[in-house]
C-alpha positions as CSV (number, residue, x, y, z in Angstrom):
1,M,-205.3,-196.1,-42.9
2,M,-201.8,-194.7,-42.7
3,W,-200.4,-197.6,-44.7
4,K,-203.1,-197.2,-47.3
5,E,-202.1,-193.6,-47.8
6,V,-198.5,-194.6,-48.2
7,L,-199.5,-197.2,-50.9
8,E,-201.5,-194.6,-52.8
9,L,-198.6,-192.2,-52.8
10,R,-196.3,-194.9,-54.1
11,Q,-198.8,-195.5,-57.0
12,D,-198.7,-191.8,-58.0
13,P,-195.1,-190.8,-58.7
14,R,-196.2,-187.2,-59.6
15,I,-197.6,-186.4,-56.2
16,F,-194.6,-188.2,-54.6
17,S,-192.2,-185.8,-56.4
18,V,-194.3,-182.8,-55.4
19,I,-194.1,-183.8,-51.8
20,F,-190.3,-184.4,-51.6
21,I,-188.6,-182.6,-54.5
22,A,-190.5,-179.3,-54.5
23,P,-189.7,-178.4,-50.8
24,I,-186.0,-179.0,-51.5
25,I,-186.0,-176.7,-54.6
26,Q,-187.9,-174.1,-52.6
27,L,-185.6,-174.3,-49.7
28,T,-182.6,-173.8,-51.9
29,V,-184.0,-170.8,-53.8
30,L,-185.8,-169.1,-51.0
31,G,-183.0,-169.6,-48.6
32,Y,-181.1,-166.9,-50.6
33,A,-184.1,-164.8,-51.5
34,A,-185.9,-164.6,-48.1
35,T,-183.9,-162.0,-46.3
36,T,-185.0,-158.9,-44.3
37,D,-181.6,-157.2,-44.7
38,V,-181.9,-154.0,-46.8
39,R,-179.1,-153.7,-49.4
40,N,-178.6,-151.9,-52.7
41,V,-181.2,-149.3,-51.8
42,P,-181.7,-147.2,-55.0
43,V,-181.1,-143.5,-54.3
44,V,-181.3,-140.5,-56.5
45,I,-179.1,-137.6,-55.6
46,V,-180.1,-134.0,-56.1
47,D,-176.8,-132.1,-56.1
48,A,-177.5,-128.4,-56.5
49,D,-174.1,-127.5,-55.1
50,R,-171.7,-129.5,-57.3
51,S,-168.8,-128.7,-54.9
52,S,-166.1,-130.9,-53.4
53,A,-168.0,-131.1,-50.2
54,S,-171.1,-132.4,-51.9
55,Q,-169.0,-134.9,-53.8
56,T,-167.5,-136.1,-50.6
57,L,-170.9,-136.8,-49.1
58,I,-172.1,-138.6,-52.3
59,S,-168.9,-140.7,-52.1
60,R,-169.9,-141.7,-48.5
61,F,-173.2,-143.0,-49.8
62,N,-171.6,-144.7,-52.7
63,A,-169.0,-146.5,-50.6
64,A,-171.3,-147.5,-47.8
65,G,-172.2,-150.8,-49.6
66,I,-175.9,-150.2,-48.7
67,F,-177.0,-147.6,-51.2
68,S,-177.0,-147.7,-55.0
69,I,-176.9,-144.3,-56.6
70,V,-179.2,-144.6,-59.7
71,S,-178.7,-141.0,-60.9
72,V,-177.4,-137.5,-59.9
73,V,-179.7,-134.7,-60.9
74,S,-179.6,-130.9,-60.4
75,S,-183.2,-130.1,-59.4
76,I,-185.6,-131.5,-56.9
77,R,-188.3,-131.4,-59.7
78,E,-186.4,-134.2,-61.5
79,V,-187.0,-136.6,-58.5
80,D,-190.7,-137.4,-59.1
81,P,-190.3,-139.9,-62.0
82,Y,-187.7,-141.9,-60.0
83,L,-189.9,-142.2,-56.9
84,E,-193.2,-142.6,-58.8
85,G,-191.8,-145.3,-61.1
86,G,-190.1,-147.2,-58.4
87,K,-186.6,-146.6,-59.8
88,A,-185.5,-145.1,-56.5
89,W,-186.5,-145.6,-52.9
90,M,-185.0,-142.4,-51.6
91,A,-183.8,-139.0,-52.8
92,L,-181.0,-137.0,-51.1
93,S,-181.2,-133.3,-51.8
94,I,-178.0,-131.2,-51.3
95,P,-178.7,-127.5,-51.4
96,S,-176.8,-125.0,-53.5
97,D,-175.0,-123.4,-50.5
98,Y,-174.0,-126.7,-48.9
99,G,-170.2,-126.4,-49.7
100,N,-170.0,-122.8,-48.5
101,D,-171.8,-123.6,-45.2
102,I,-169.5,-126.6,-44.5
103,A,-166.4,-124.5,-45.3
104,A,-167.6,-121.6,-43.0
105,G,-168.6,-123.9,-40.2
106,R,-172.3,-123.0,-40.5
107,P,-175.1,-125.6,-40.0
108,A,-175.9,-127.2,-43.3
109,S,-179.3,-128.7,-44.1
110,L,-180.0,-131.8,-46.1
111,Q,-183.3,-133.2,-47.2
112,I,-184.1,-136.9,-47.6
113,V,-187.3,-137.8,-49.4
114,A,-188.3,-141.5,-49.1
115,D,-190.9,-143.7,-50.8
116,G,-193.2,-144.8,-47.9
117,S,-195.2,-147.4,-50.0
118,D,-192.8,-150.1,-48.7
119,A,-193.0,-149.2,-45.0
120,S,-190.6,-151.8,-43.6
121,S,-187.8,-151.3,-46.0
122,T,-188.2,-147.5,-45.9
123,N,-187.8,-147.5,-42.2
124,I,-184.6,-149.5,-42.3
125,A,-183.2,-147.5,-45.3
126,M,-183.9,-144.2,-43.5
127,G,-182.1,-145.4,-40.5
128,Y,-179.1,-146.3,-42.6
129,A,-179.1,-142.9,-44.2
130,S,-179.5,-141.0,-40.9
131,N,-176.7,-142.9,-39.4
132,L,-174.5,-142.3,-42.4
133,V,-175.2,-138.5,-42.3
134,A,-174.7,-138.4,-38.5
135,G,-171.4,-140.2,-38.8
136,Y,-170.2,-137.8,-41.5
137,A,-171.2,-134.9,-39.4
138,Q,-169.2,-136.3,-36.5
139,D,-166.2,-136.6,-38.7
140,L,-166.5,-133.0,-39.7
141,I,-166.7,-132.0,-36.0
142,E,-163.6,-134.1,-35.2
143,A,-161.7,-132.6,-38.2
144,R,-162.3,-129.1,-36.7
145,A,-161.2,-130.2,-33.2
146,S,-157.6,-129.3,-33.9
147,V,-158.7,-125.7,-34.6
148,A,-161.4,-125.5,-32.0
149,V,-159.6,-122.9,-29.8
150,P,-158.8,-120.5,-32.6
151,A,-162.3,-120.9,-34.0
152,A,-163.9,-120.2,-30.6
153,A,-161.7,-117.1,-30.1
154,A,-162.8,-115.8,-33.5
155,G,-166.5,-116.4,-32.6
156,V,-167.0,-119.1,-35.2
157,S,-169.5,-121.9,-34.4
158,G,-168.8,-125.6,-34.9
159,G,-171.5,-125.9,-37.6
160,G,-172.9,-129.3,-38.5
161,I,-175.5,-131.0,-40.7
162,D,-179.2,-130.9,-40.1
163,P,-180.8,-133.7,-42.1
164,R,-184.5,-133.1,-42.8
165,V,-186.4,-136.3,-43.6
166,R,-189.7,-136.3,-45.4
167,V,-191.6,-139.5,-46.5
168,W,-193.7,-139.5,-49.6
169,F,-196.8,-141.6,-50.3
170,N,-197.0,-143.1,-46.7
171,P,-196.0,-140.2,-44.3
172,T,-196.8,-142.2,-41.2
173,I,-195.0,-145.3,-42.4
174,E,-198.1,-147.5,-41.8
175,S,-197.1,-151.1,-42.5
176,R,-200.7,-152.0,-43.4
177,Y,-200.6,-149.6,-46.3
178,F,-197.8,-151.7,-47.7
179,M,-199.1,-155.1,-46.8
180,L,-202.8,-155.0,-47.6
181,P,-202.5,-154.3,-51.4
182,G,-200.2,-157.4,-51.5
183,I,-202.6,-159.5,-49.5
184,F,-205.4,-158.4,-52.0
185,A,-203.3,-159.8,-54.9
186,L,-202.5,-163.0,-53.0
187,L,-206.1,-163.7,-52.1
188,L,-207.2,-163.4,-55.7
189,L,-204.4,-165.7,-56.7
190,V,-205.3,-168.4,-54.2
191,V,-209.1,-168.3,-54.7
192,T,-209.3,-168.2,-58.5
193,S,-206.4,-170.5,-59.4
194,N,-207.5,-173.1,-56.9
195,L,-211.1,-173.0,-58.0
196,S,-210.3,-173.2,-61.7
197,S,-207.8,-176.0,-61.2
198,M,-210.0,-178.1,-58.9
199,A,-213.1,-177.8,-61.1
200,V,-211.7,-179.6,-64.1
201,V,-209.8,-182.3,-62.1
202,R,-213.0,-182.9,-60.0
203,E,-214.9,-183.7,-63.2
204,R,-212.2,-186.2,-64.1
205,E,-212.3,-187.8,-60.7
206,I,-216.0,-188.3,-60.4
207,G,-216.4,-189.5,-64.0
208,T,-218.5,-186.6,-65.4
209,L,-215.7,-185.4,-67.7
210,E,-216.6,-188.2,-70.1
211,Q,-220.2,-186.9,-70.3
212,L,-219.0,-183.4,-71.0
213,N,-216.7,-184.7,-73.8
214,V,-219.6,-186.2,-75.7
215,T,-221.6,-183.0,-75.7
216,P,-221.6,-180.8,-78.9
217,L,-219.6,-178.1,-77.0
218,G,-216.3,-177.1,-78.5
219,R,-213.1,-177.1,-76.6
220,L,-213.0,-173.3,-76.1
221,Q,-216.7,-173.2,-75.2
222,L,-216.1,-175.8,-72.5
223,I,-213.0,-174.0,-71.2
224,F,-214.5,-170.6,-71.0
225,G,-217.8,-172.0,-69.7
226,K,-215.7,-173.3,-66.8
227,L,-213.6,-170.2,-66.3
228,L,-216.1,-167.4,-66.6
229,P,-218.1,-168.2,-63.4
230,Y,-214.8,-168.2,-61.4
231,A,-213.9,-164.9,-63.0
232,A,-217.2,-163.5,-61.7
233,I,-216.5,-164.9,-58.3
234,G,-213.0,-163.4,-58.4
235,M,-214.4,-159.9,-59.2
236,I,-216.9,-160.2,-56.4
237,D,-214.1,-161.1,-54.0
238,A,-212.1,-158.2,-55.4
239,V,-214.8,-155.7,-54.7
240,I,-215.4,-157.1,-51.2
241,V,-211.7,-157.0,-50.3
242,L,-211.2,-153.5,-51.7
243,T,-214.2,-152.3,-49.6
244,V,-212.6,-153.7,-46.4
245,I,-209.2,-152.3,-47.3
246,V,-210.4,-148.8,-48.0
247,F,-213.3,-148.4,-45.5
248,W,-212.2,-150.6,-42.6
249,F,-208.4,-150.3,-42.6
250,H,-208.5,-146.8,-44.1
251,V,-205.8,-147.5,-46.7
252,P,-205.9,-144.5,-49.1
253,L,-206.9,-145.2,-52.7
254,R,-205.2,-142.2,-54.4
255,G,-205.4,-143.6,-57.9
256,S,-208.2,-144.5,-60.3
257,F,-210.7,-147.0,-59.1
258,W,-211.6,-148.0,-62.6
259,L,-207.9,-148.5,-63.5
260,L,-207.6,-150.8,-60.5
261,I,-210.6,-152.8,-61.7
262,A,-209.2,-153.1,-65.2
263,M,-205.8,-154.3,-63.9
264,S,-207.7,-156.8,-61.7
265,L,-209.4,-158.2,-64.7
266,I,-206.1,-158.7,-66.5
267,Y,-204.7,-160.3,-63.3
268,L,-207.7,-162.7,-63.1
269,M,-207.0,-163.8,-66.7
270,T,-203.5,-164.9,-65.5
271,T,-204.7,-166.6,-62.3
272,L,-207.5,-168.5,-64.1
273,G,-205.2,-169.5,-66.9
274,L,-202.7,-170.7,-64.3
275,G,-205.4,-172.8,-62.6
276,L,-206.5,-174.3,-65.9
277,F,-202.9,-175.1,-66.8
278,I,-202.5,-176.8,-63.4
279,S,-205.6,-178.9,-64.1
280,T,-204.0,-180.1,-67.4
281,I,-201.0,-181.5,-65.6
282,S,-202.9,-183.0,-62.6
283,N,-204.9,-186.1,-62.4
284,T,-206.4,-185.7,-58.9
285,Q,-207.6,-182.8,-56.7
286,Q,-204.9,-183.6,-54.2
287,Q,-202.2,-183.5,-56.9
288,A,-203.6,-180.2,-58.2
289,M,-203.5,-178.7,-54.7
290,M,-200.0,-179.8,-54.0
291,T,-198.7,-178.6,-57.5
292,S,-200.4,-175.3,-57.1
293,T,-199.1,-174.7,-53.5
294,F,-195.5,-175.9,-53.9
295,F,-194.6,-175.0,-57.5
296,F,-196.6,-171.8,-58.0
297,M,-198.2,-170.0,-55.0
298,T,-195.3,-170.3,-52.5
299,P,-192.6,-169.1,-55.0
300,M,-194.9,-166.3,-56.1
301,M,-195.4,-165.1,-52.6
302,Y,-191.7,-165.0,-51.7
303,L,-190.3,-163.9,-55.1
304,S,-192.8,-161.2,-56.1
305,G,-191.6,-158.5,-53.7
306,F,-194.8,-158.9,-51.6
307,V,-192.8,-160.0,-48.5
308,F,-189.1,-159.4,-49.4
309,P,-187.7,-156.6,-51.5
310,I,-186.5,-157.9,-54.9
311,E,-183.5,-155.5,-54.8
312,N,-182.2,-157.4,-51.7
313,M,-182.2,-160.8,-53.5
314,P,-179.1,-162.2,-55.2
315,A,-178.4,-161.0,-58.7
316,W,-179.0,-164.5,-60.2
317,I,-182.5,-164.7,-58.6
318,Q,-183.8,-161.3,-59.5
319,P,-184.3,-162.1,-63.3
320,L,-186.5,-165.0,-62.2
321,T,-188.9,-162.6,-60.6
322,Y,-190.0,-161.4,-64.0
323,L,-191.7,-164.8,-64.5
324,I,-193.9,-164.1,-61.5
325,P,-197.2,-162.4,-62.4
326,L,-197.8,-161.4,-58.8
327,R,-194.8,-159.1,-59.0
328,Y,-196.4,-156.9,-61.7
329,F,-199.8,-156.8,-59.9
330,V,-198.3,-155.9,-56.5
331,I,-196.3,-153.0,-58.1
332,M,-199.5,-151.8,-59.8
333,L,-201.6,-152.1,-56.7
334,R,-199.1,-150.1,-54.5
335,G,-198.7,-147.5,-57.3
336,I,-202.5,-147.0,-57.6
337,F,-203.3,-147.2,-53.9
338,L,-200.4,-145.1,-52.4
339,K,-198.8,-143.1,-55.2
340,G,-201.9,-142.3,-57.2
341,V,-200.1,-142.9,-60.5
342,G,-201.8,-144.0,-63.7
343,L,-201.2,-146.1,-66.7
344,E,-198.6,-143.6,-68.0
345,T,-196.3,-144.9,-65.2
346,L,-197.6,-148.4,-64.7
347,W,-197.8,-149.5,-68.4
348,P,-194.7,-151.7,-68.3
349,Q,-196.2,-153.8,-65.5
350,A,-199.6,-153.9,-67.2
351,L,-198.0,-155.0,-70.4
352,G,-195.9,-157.7,-68.6
353,L,-199.0,-159.0,-66.8
354,F,-201.1,-159.1,-70.0
355,I,-198.4,-161.0,-71.9
356,W,-198.0,-163.5,-69.0
357,G,-201.8,-164.0,-69.0
358,V,-202.0,-164.6,-72.7
359,V,-199.1,-167.0,-72.7
360,I,-200.4,-169.1,-69.7
361,L,-203.9,-169.2,-71.0
362,T,-202.8,-170.2,-74.5
363,L,-200.7,-173.0,-73.0
364,A,-203.6,-174.2,-70.9
365,V,-206.0,-174.2,-73.9
366,L,-203.5,-176.1,-76.1
367,R,-203.0,-178.7,-73.4
368,S,-206.7,-179.1,-72.9
369,S,-208.7,-181.5,-75.0
370,K,-212.1,-183.1,-75.0
371,R,-210.4,-186.5,-74.8
372,L,-210.0,-188.3,-71.5
373,A,-206.4,-188.4,-70.2
């Protein structure tokens, strides 16, 4: 039986290449992308002081090699678009009297606001920020050490910095709030793409595709007749999974339920189109499964930001993530679930997902035909 399987693999060069070439490609790409280190954390600075002391602190963040300052604004009210739109993970607020407090040796307060929708990365980034501020405070104390005796005689305190950290969107840093929306997207991808890809290939394998080809149904009628039942199955799965996420795991749904359903429909168009496209390049169910797993689902899982932050990936890999539909849907899910934002913020992701779905569905339809392969 083992030798028979080997002979069958040798007779099918496509499945042979999927088994051996695809893992090598994935190992090469994901070896760079799959990292849990947090780097290039986008930070927006609220500098209400605009003093030399505040500039020194900002320079510390800029020179740390961990943070990437996306903007310096003057008011805390300007922070909302950066955190809601995902342009920044954290916001550092420097009060207007910061420089005077540091010069006078009085305690100075800083506020750090963090986006808690990505619990794992936020915890690490907050640790980096707290350590950086603590190290800077220690440097200030050591700088005053040489004048400690005169200062004590004059009744001047040593001062310091009191960082006040507040997490938005996920105050308790619950990891399931971050993971479950991504799992929801992944489940829809696996179920609908596999079902739609296997259905057409199975017809070809058992010989019933020839019978379908002689019917008066047109190509589009045949295709949508195959896909619509799986779209209905996908929506039923979506409602069931959403119910479990909200009522069993108590993940807050702060945004619009109907917007979530509408975005799920667009996402289903992409996953069903992907499954149909896989069926056009596969001759057997085994080949369809291997192609789907190695060339589509695994890269989507690792390169979509579902597991590893895209900002931590090498610069040459990050543009490739725009080809991943799961990236757009995961961002929308976390925005709707945790941030409560609407289409006015998520429209770039919605547009990207819609374009991806139209393109893949068009390619699948063009490759399909009523002729036997």
